[in-house]
C-alpha angles and dihedrals in degrees: 000000000000094000095047090054091044091051094043095056094041087076095070108060130059103300095222089051091048089058088061091076085077087074094163095045093218142024144192087240106099093214090060095072092043095052090042091056092046092052091046091053092055115111109281095234128087114242088212115048115224095023105121118173138037126215123180120174154100102221109095090208093051093046092045091050089052094046090046087059090058108090106188111337142098129266143189115224120191122192132180111209138181121350119211126189131187129189124196132208092272089055092251110154122214117187132193124190120191116221136182127193117190130191112193146157128222106256105188110153098350120150121228095269093051089048089052091050092050091046091054091046094050092044090054090051088049089055089052091051092051092050089049092049091050093048092043093059091092094060100028110063098195093054084066086066094062115118118256092240132054140173128228114205133181113256110212115153132165091201091062097029088225142128128200145095134295121210109209119194141144130240105220130185151120114290096337090179095050092239095155090059091050091050090051091053093063 
């Protein structure tokens, strides 16, 4: 699940900047080279023009370090949040994964009009992302599991010196983590 989300959203920012998430270049973890090759093989164009960097992570410190390295550009930040799972009396499993996708611009030393311009630009990019996610549901099976409702919230944070918008939604489905199959193997 994590890799399919990582790869899907890597299509939207500047391809060369997406490759920067492989900061070490190589790893002893065998999955590292595989995911690196899959990201490298994505189309070389950005699906959202003007969207520069890609950040994918859960660690506040790692994300902050990455955002701090961005001087004055836009970025896409994808975060997987809480995972909830319910099982009924018939042993049916219903899972829900909270997700947040932020498109923001670094806002260090902007005046109010510059912030308004960046807010409008990042909201426009967010609209493009929502349209893409909806149209991609035909070819990307996990997008069909997205909840029918979402929330778009302003993203204004001093820690990241950024302004933009966050799309919050859930991925919902029956046994998203294939728990029943794992039970049956034992």
